[in-house]
N, CA, C and O atoms as a GROMACS GRO file, in nm:
protein
  144
    1VAL      N    1   9.849   8.966  10.147
    1VAL     CA    2   9.814   9.063  10.250
    1VAL      C    3   9.884   9.195  10.217
    1VAL      O    4  10.003   9.197  10.188
    2ASN      N    5   9.810   9.303  10.223
    2ASN     CA    6   9.867   9.435  10.202
    2ASN      C    7   9.917   9.487  10.336
    2ASN      O    8   9.840   9.537  10.418
    3MET      N    9  10.048   9.475  10.358
    3MET     CA   10  10.106   9.509  10.488
    3MET      C   11  10.093   9.658  10.522
    3MET      O   12  10.081   9.694  10.638
    4SER      N   13  10.095   9.743  10.420
    4SER     CA   14  10.085   9.886  10.449
    4SER      C   15   9.950   9.923  10.510
    4SER      O   16   9.940  10.021  10.584
    5ILE      N   17   9.846   9.846  10.479
    5ILE     CA   18   9.714   9.868  10.537
    5ILE      C   19   9.698   9.789  10.666
    5ILE      O   20   9.647   9.842  10.766
    6ALA      N   21   9.741   9.664  10.665
    6ALA     CA   22   9.722   9.576  10.781
    6ALA      C   23   9.804   9.620  10.902
    6ALA      O   24   9.767   9.591  11.016
    7ILE      N   25   9.915   9.689  10.879
    7ILE     CA   26  10.004   9.727  10.990
    7ILE      C   27   9.939   9.833  11.080
    7ILE      O   28   9.974   9.842  11.198
    8LEU      N   29   9.846   9.911  11.028
    8LEU     CA   30   9.785  10.017  11.108
    8LEU      C   31   9.706   9.963  11.227
    8LEU      O   32   9.734  10.003  11.340
    9PRO      N   33   9.608   9.874  11.207
    9PRO     CA   34   9.538   9.820  11.324
    9PRO      C   35   9.627   9.730  11.410
    9PRO      O   36   9.608   9.721  11.532
   10MET      N   37   9.723   9.662  11.346
   10MET     CA   38   9.813   9.575  11.423
   10MET      C   39   9.901   9.657  11.517
   10MET      O   40   9.921   9.619  11.632
   11SER      N   41   9.952   9.770  11.469
   11SER     CA   42  10.038   9.853  11.554
   11SER      C   43   9.961   9.914  11.670
   11SER      O   44  10.016   9.933  11.778
   12ALA      N   45   9.834   9.945  11.647
   12ALA     CA   46   9.752   9.998  11.756
   12ALA      C   47   9.720   9.890  11.858
   12ALA      O   48   9.723   9.914  11.979
   13GLU      N   49   9.690   9.770  11.810
   13GLU     CA   50   9.654   9.660  11.900
   13GLU      C   51   9.771   9.615  11.987
   13GLU      O   52   9.754   9.590  12.106
   14PHE      N   53   9.890   9.606  11.927
   14PHE     CA   54  10.006   9.557  12.000
   14PHE      C   55  10.094   9.668  12.056
   14PHE      O   56  10.196   9.641  12.120
   15LYS      N   57  10.054   9.795  12.033
   15LYS     CA   58  10.125   9.912  12.084
   15LYS      C   59  10.273   9.913  12.040
   15LYS      O   60  10.364   9.930  12.121
   16TRP      N   61  10.293   9.894  11.908
   16TRP     CA   62  10.427   9.896  11.851
   16TRP      C   63  10.470  10.040  11.828
   16TRP      O   64  10.389  10.125  11.791
   17SER      N   65  10.598  10.067  11.848
   17SER     CA   66  10.654  10.198  11.819
   17SER      C   67  10.675  10.211  11.668
   17SER      O   68  10.675  10.111  11.596
   18PRO      N   69  10.692  10.334  11.619
   18PRO     CA   70  10.719  10.352  11.475
   18PRO      C   71  10.845  10.277  11.429
   18PRO      O   72  10.850  10.230  11.315
   19ALA      N   73  10.944  10.266  11.515
   19ALA     CA   74  11.066  10.191  11.479
   19ALA      C   75  11.035  10.043  11.460
   19ALA      O   76  11.087   9.980  11.368
   20THR      N   77  10.950   9.988  11.545
   20THR     CA   78  10.912   9.847  11.534
   20THR      C   79  10.830   9.824  11.407
   20THR      O   80  10.850   9.725  11.338
   21VAL      N   81  10.740   9.915  11.378
   21VAL     CA   82  10.659   9.905  11.256
   21VAL      C   83  10.750   9.908  11.133
   21VAL      O   84  10.730   9.830  11.039
   22GLY      N   85  10.848   9.995  11.132
   22GLY     CA   86  10.942  10.002  11.021
   22GLY      C   87  11.022   9.875  11.005
   22GLY      O   88  11.047   9.829  10.893
   23LEU      N   89  11.064   9.817  11.117
   23LEU     CA   90  11.138   9.691  11.113
   23LEU      C   91  11.052   9.578  11.056
   23LEU      O   92  11.099   9.498  10.976
   24ILE      N   93  10.928   9.572  11.098
   24ILE     CA   94  10.836   9.469  11.049
   24ILE      C   95  10.811   9.486  10.899
   24ILE      O   96  10.814   9.389  10.824
   25GLN      N   97  10.788   9.609  10.856
   25GLN     CA   98  10.762   9.633  10.714
   25GLN      C   99  10.885   9.603  10.629
   25GLN      O  100  10.872   9.545  10.521
   26SER      N  101  11.003   9.641  10.675
   26SER     CA  102  11.122   9.613  10.596
   26SER      C  103  11.153   9.464  10.594
   26SER      O  104  11.199   9.412  10.493
   27SER      N  105  11.127   9.394  10.704
   27SER     CA  106  11.147   9.249  10.707
   27SER      C  107  11.052   9.180  10.610
   27SER      O  108  11.092   9.088  10.538
   28PHE      N  109  10.928   9.224  10.607
   28PHE     CA  110  10.831   9.168  10.513
   28PHE      C  111  10.875   9.194  10.369
   28PHE      O  112  10.867   9.106  10.284
   29PHE      N  113  10.920   9.315  10.342
   29PHE     CA  114  10.965   9.352  10.207
   29PHE      C  115  11.080   9.264  10.161
   29PHE      O  116  11.076   9.207  10.052
   30TRP      N  117  11.184   9.252  10.244
   30TRP     CA  118  11.301   9.174  10.205
   30TRP      C  119  11.268   9.025  10.196
   30TRP      O  120  11.318   8.957  10.106
   31GLY      N  121  11.185   8.975  10.284
   31GLY     CA  122  11.143   8.835  10.276
   31GLY      C  123  11.065   8.808  10.148
   31GLY      O  124  11.086   8.706  10.083
   32TYR      N  125  10.976   8.898  10.114
   32TYR     CA  126  10.898   8.884   9.990
   32TYR      C  127  10.989   8.892   9.868
   32TYR      O  128  10.976   8.814   9.774
   33LEU      N  129  11.082   8.988   9.870
   33LEU     CA  130  11.172   9.007   9.757
   33LEU      C  131  11.260   8.884   9.735
   33LEU      O  132  11.278   8.841   9.621
   34LEU      N  133  11.313   8.827   9.841
   34LEU     CA  134  11.404   8.713   9.828
   34LEU      C  135  11.333   8.585   9.787
   34LEU      O  136  11.396   8.495   9.731
   35THR      N  137  11.204   8.575   9.814
   35THR     CA  138  11.133   8.452   9.779
   35THR      C  139  11.063   8.460   9.643
   35THR      O  140  10.998   8.364   9.602
   36GLN      N  141  11.077   8.570   9.576
   36GLN     CA  142  11.015   8.582   9.443
   36GLN      C  143  11.112   8.546   9.334
   36GLN      O  144  11.078   8.551   9.216
   0.00000   0.00000   0.00000
């Protein structure tokens, strides 16, 4: 899943703030990095 694209409709649907979006993206990045 391309999170940078998928996060746009998700943030609109769930009404996430930019800080929440950043937290989700950084969590996905670190989780992906550690499992590779």
